[in-house]
C-alpha positions in Angstrom: 127.5 147.8 -164.8 124.0 147.7 -163.3 121.1 149.6 -164.9 119.0 151.9 -162.9 116.2 154.0 -164.4 116.5 157.5 -162.8 113.5 159.7 -162.9 113.7 163.5 -162.8 113.3 163.4 -159.0 116.3 161.1 -158.7 114.2 158.0 -157.7 114.6 154.8 -159.7 112.0 153.4 -162.1 111.9 149.6 -162.2 111.9 147.5 -165.3 108.6 145.7 -165.4 107.5 142.8 -167.6 104.0 141.4 -167.8 104.0 137.8 -166.5 103.3 136.7 -170.0 106.4 138.5 -171.3 108.6 137.2 -168.5 107.4 133.7 -169.0 107.9 133.9 -172.8 111.5 135.2 -172.4 112.4 132.5 -169.9 110.6 129.7 -171.8 112.6 130.8 -174.9 115.9 130.7 -173.0 115.1 127.3 -171.5 114.2 125.9 -174.9 117.5 127.3 -176.3 119.5 125.5 -173.7 117.6 122.2 -174.5 117.6 121.0 -171.0 121.3 121.6 -170.7 123.0 124.1 -168.4 122.9 127.8 -169.2 126.2 129.6 -169.4 127.2 130.8 -165.9 126.7 134.5 -166.9 123.3 134.1 -168.5 120.3 136.1 -167.2 118.5 132.7 -167.2 120.5 131.7 -164.0 119.7 135.0 -162.4 115.9 134.7 -163.0 115.5 130.9 -163.0 114.2 130.6 -159.4 111.7 133.3 -159.8 110.5 131.8 -163.1 110.1 128.3 -161.7 108.1 129.7 -158.7 105.9 131.7 -161.0 105.4 128.7 -163.3 104.2 126.6 -160.3 101.8 129.3 -159.2 100.4 129.6 -162.7 99.9 125.8 -163.1 97.9 125.8 -159.8 95.4 128.3 -161.0 92.2 127.8 -162.8 92.3 128.8 -166.5 90.6 132.2 -166.1 92.8 133.1 -163.1 95.9 132.0 -165.0 94.9 134.2 -168.0 94.4 137.1 -165.6 97.7 136.6 -164.0 99.6 136.2 -167.3 98.3 139.5 -168.8 97.6 141.6 -165.7 100.4 140.4 -163.4 103.8 142.1 -163.4 107.3 140.9 -162.8 109.6 143.6 -161.6 113.3 143.7 -162.2 115.0 146.1 -159.8 118.4 146.1 -161.4 119.9 144.4 -164.5 123.5 144.4 -165.8 124.2 145.5 -169.4 125.2 142.0 -170.6 121.9 140.6 -169.2 119.9 143.4 -170.8 121.6 142.7 -174.1 120.7 139.0 -173.7 117.1 139.9 -173.1 117.1 142.1 -176.2 118.3 139.2 -178.2 115.6 136.9 -176.8 112.9 139.5 -177.6 114.3 139.8 -181.2 114.0 136.0 -181.5 110.4 136.1 -180.2 109.5 138.7 -182.8 111.1 136.7 -185.6 109.3 133.6 -184.5 105.9 135.4 -184.5 106.6 137.0 -187.9 107.4 133.5 -189.3 104.3 132.0 -187.8 102.1 134.8 -189.2 103.7 134.5 -192.7 103.0 130.8 -192.7 99.4 131.3 -191.5 100.2 129.1 -188.5 97.3 128.8 -186.0 99.8 129.6 -183.2 100.6 132.9 -184.7 99.6 135.8 -182.5 99.6 139.4 -184.0 99.0 140.8 -180.5 102.2 139.0 -179.2 104.1 140.5 -182.1 102.9 143.9 -181.3 103.7 143.5 -177.5 107.2 142.3 -178.2 107.9 144.9 -180.8 106.9 147.6 -178.3 109.0 145.9 -175.6 112.0 145.7 -178.0 111.8 149.4 -178.7 111.7 150.2 -174.9 114.7 147.9 -174.2 116.8 149.3 -177.1 116.0 152.9 -175.9 117.1 151.9 -172.5 120.3 150.2 -173.8 121.3 153.3 -175.8 120.4 155.8 -173.1 122.7 157.4 -170.5 120.5 156.1 -167.7 123.0 153.6 -166.5 124.2 153.7 -162.9 127.6 152.3 -162.0 127.4 149.5 -159.6 
């Protein structure tokens, strides 16, 4: 099954992540595989080339330009299968749990804004997952 996001006029709305969200999702997946191979059916394999290219572009930028791209830039996903969407939901849940733990521990890496961003993203993804806006591939 491939997800589409039909609008009232029948056109498709694309799933968009900020560059920051996309990079955080992919970094989390990469860390979880600890340098090993991801399962064949993982969204990681689907998005890996785009992530690596984007990472190289970010590394080449000056700090202010990098920050602008992270928070103002967008990554568009035109279609995503239900298993991949469920995998992304799980990653976002992990990112939320990590931020809550960091905040509770008073860790200097804790970021309440990240927590807020990912909680909002999780809500959107779960609404999409439970909606009837799935288009059959």
